[in-house]
N, C-alpha and C positions, 0 to 999 in steps of 0.2 A: 489648526494643525492636528493631523492624525499620525500618531507614532505607531509604526508597524514592526513587530518583532519577527525575526527570521533567523534561521541558521545561516552560517556564512559560506556554505558550499556553493559552487558555481550553479548547480541545479536549483538550490533553494533560492538564491538571489534572482536567478532567471525567472522562476515562477512568481516570486514576490513582485518583481518589476513588471511582469506581464499583467498581473492583476491591478497594480497601481496605474499603469497606462490605460487599462480598461475603465477604471473608475474616473480617471482624469478627463476622459472624453465627455462624460456626462456631467462631471463636476470640476470644471477647470479652475474654479476659484479656490478649491480646497488644496491645502499644502499637505504633502505626505513626507514623513521622515523615516528612513530605514534604521532600525536598531538591530545590529547583529549580536546574537546571543549564542555563546558556545554551550552545547549540551553535553551530558555525560556520554552519549553515543558518539559525539564528535571527538571527545577527548580520549576515549579508550578505543583506539583503532586496531589494537592487536588482539582483542578478545572477541570471539564470535558472539553475536547477539544472544543466541540461545543459551550461552554459558553465563551471561551477565544476569540472567534471571528476572530482572525487573521489567515493568511495562513503561511505555512512554519515554524510552531512553533518548529519543530525539526531540522531546517537547517539554519535559518536566520543568526545566529552568525557564523556558519561555512562558509557560503557564504561571510560574511563580512571579514573573515580571508583570503579567496581566493582573493577577490578584493584588500585587503591590502597587498598581496604578503607574508603573514605570512605562508601560506601553498601552495603546488603546485596542489594538487588534493584533492577531498573529496569523501568519499564513503557514499552513502545513500541507504536506502530502497526506491525504486522508488515511492511507494505510498505516501511517505512523501514530495515529491518534487512538488511544485506548477507548473501548466502548463506554467506559464510565468516566465522565469528566469531573473535575473538582467542583465543589459547591460554588455556585455563583457564576460559573462559566457555561457557555453554550456555543454551538456551531451556528454562527450568524449567517453564513452563506456556504453553499456547496456549489462548485463549478460544474460546467459541462464536462463530459468524460472524453479523454483522448484514448488511444489504443491501450486496452487493459492487459494485453498479452505479455507473457514472458518471452524473451528471445535469447538465443545463444549466438554469441560472436565467437568465431573459431579461426584458427590459423589455416584451416583447409576447408574446402567447400563440403558441406553436408546438406543434402536436399530435404531430408525428412528425419523424424526421430528414430526410425528403424535403421538408418544408415550410420548412426553414431557408433564408432568402433568400441569394442569391449574394453580396450586398453585406455580409452579416453580419460584424461584427468580434467575434471570440471571445477572451476572456481566458483564457489558460492558458500555463504554461511547460513542460507535459509533452509530450515528443516522441511518446510513445505515443498520447496523445489527438489530437494534431495530425495524425499520420500517418493514423490511421484515419478521421478526419473528412475530411481532404484527399482521401482515396482516393475518396470518394463525392460530395464537394462541393468540387471543385478551385478554385472562384472565391472561396471565403470567405478572410478574412484573420485573422491572429492577433496578439494583443498580449501580450507577456510580462507575466504577472501573478503577483506573489508578495505576501507579507504575511499578516497574520492574517485570519481570515474576515470579521470586521466591516469591516476596511479594504477588502477586495476587494468586498464587497457594496455599500459606500458608493460606490466608484468605478463600479460597474455602474449604480447608480441615478442617479449624476451624469452618466451618458452617455458615460463614457470608452470603454465597449465596449457591444455590443448583447447579448452573452451571456457567461456565466461557467460554465466546466466545473469541477465539484467531485465529490468522492466522496460518495455518498449516505450512507455510514456516519457521516461527520462531522456532517452535517445532522441525522441521526436522533439521535445521541448528545447533540447540543446542543439538540434540540427546536426547530430553526429551520424555520419555514414561510414559503414565498414564494408569491405568487399565480400565477406562471408558471414551472412546473418541468416539464421534459421528462426522463423517465427512459429512458436508452438500455438496450436489452437487452444481455446479455453477448455476444451475437453481433455486434451493431452496433459496440460499443466493448468489446473484451476488456479486463477489468480488469488492474490491476497485480497481480503475484503477492503474495498476502497481504492484498489489500485487503478491509477489513471484519473483519479479525482483529486481536486484541491479543496481544502476547507479553510474558512476564515473563522477563527475562534475569537470570542469577545466576552465581555462581562454582560450578564443578563440585564443588569441595571442600565446598560448603555444601548440596548437594542432599539429603543424608540428613537434615540438620536442618530444611530448609525444605519437604521434600516433602509432609508432611501439610497444611501451610498452602496451598502452591501447588496442591495437589490440588483445592482448592475452585474454582480458576479453570480447571483443565485440562478440556478437552472433547475427546472422542475424534475426533469428525468434524473439529473445527478442527485437531487435530494431524495427521490424515491429509492434509487439504488442504494444510496447511503443508508437510508432507514432500514431497508431489508437486510443488507449485509451486516450492519452493526447490531441489529436485533439478533441475527444468527450468532454473532460473536458473544453477545451478552448472555444468550441462553446456554451456549457451550461453555462460556467463561474461561477462555484460555488466552495466554499471552504469546509473546514471540518465541517462547521455548517449546511451542507445540507445532506439530505438522497439521495445519488446518487452513482451509481456503473457502472462499465463497464469492460467487460472481452472479450479478443480475443483468439480464438482457431484456430488451423490450420487443415483444411480439407485435405490439401496436401501441397507440397512445394510451391504451387502457389496461393492457395485460403485460405482466412481467413473468419471466421464467428465471428462477434462481437455481443454481447448482452449488452444492456444498460438499465438502469432503473432510474426513478426519483420518489420520493414519499414525501408526507408530513411526519412529524416526527412520527405520530401515525400509519402509514401504512394503512390509510383509502382511500387514493387517490394515487394509484400506476400506473405508466405507464411503460411498458416494450416493447422492440422491438428487433429484430435481423436483421442483414444485412450481406450479403455475398459480398466479393469483392476481387479483385486480390491483392496479396501481394505488388505489386508495387504501388498500389493506397491506401496504408494504411491510410495516413493522410486524403485524401478525403473521404475514407470509414467511418472513425470515425466521421468526420464532418457531413456526410450525415445521419448517425445514430442519431446524436444529433438533426439534423434538423427535422427528423421524429418525435421525441418526442416533440420538440418545437411546431411543427404544431398541436400536440394533446393537448397542454396546459401545457407543462413542466415548463415553466418560471412562469406561474401563480401559479402553485402548489408550487414551490420553494419560491415564494414571499409571499405566504399565501393568495393569492387572490381567490384560489379555495379550 
């Protein structure tokens, strides 16, 4: 029996069951049990994440269950996982990546980012998304939006906002289709590090036992992107209260191009850069990309000094 910790949202359960089904194909004799754990990020739905100040708001309680041997593994959206894990824990597997882009669902058709009207009210609590949109559309306004996907879509359709920014990956995994969806390119809105990837966290001491099973989930490109993007975060060392993003794409089986950005919350001071490196140098490449931005003043922007 392998006990799997997960959040209780529809998306979290869908993702967890997707990985369970994948593992069962190769290991039909293994029994899996879902353990739903409510996290601080789930309990505090009325406070924007960037105002809550902490990191790991959607995984801390799940990690505590791992450390306490209440569960054997945990399934997370990688973008929710802080770059520094608690002692004794590791990312036992990283999945293949689905669409990493951000999308806007709106009540009217908008064909590209330049067509978003100045008076648009956009629902999002992400400083990363706000800063990048504000830099090209300074007149738009934002409404703090949290809660499960169904709740946010209902508020959109009731007219509380004109548009709603979401990760394409969540819509894809839930099979949600909407009539008016604008998909931003990764250059228009640089994704959060890890967006579109799933991670399986476990105890380091259990890796030998779990490695064959987790190997079914493990994807080499997903792992390399994970290493580059999380190295970028570690070097910048910022949490969800920062406007920061990083995304790695593959030019070939051997070469990665990573793009990173840092901004003040209003999108007035933005730094962006790209770097190409060999897939075997993913961690060093992500770190070097961060150092490029740091040399241009990234830490001063994040600290509010610039």
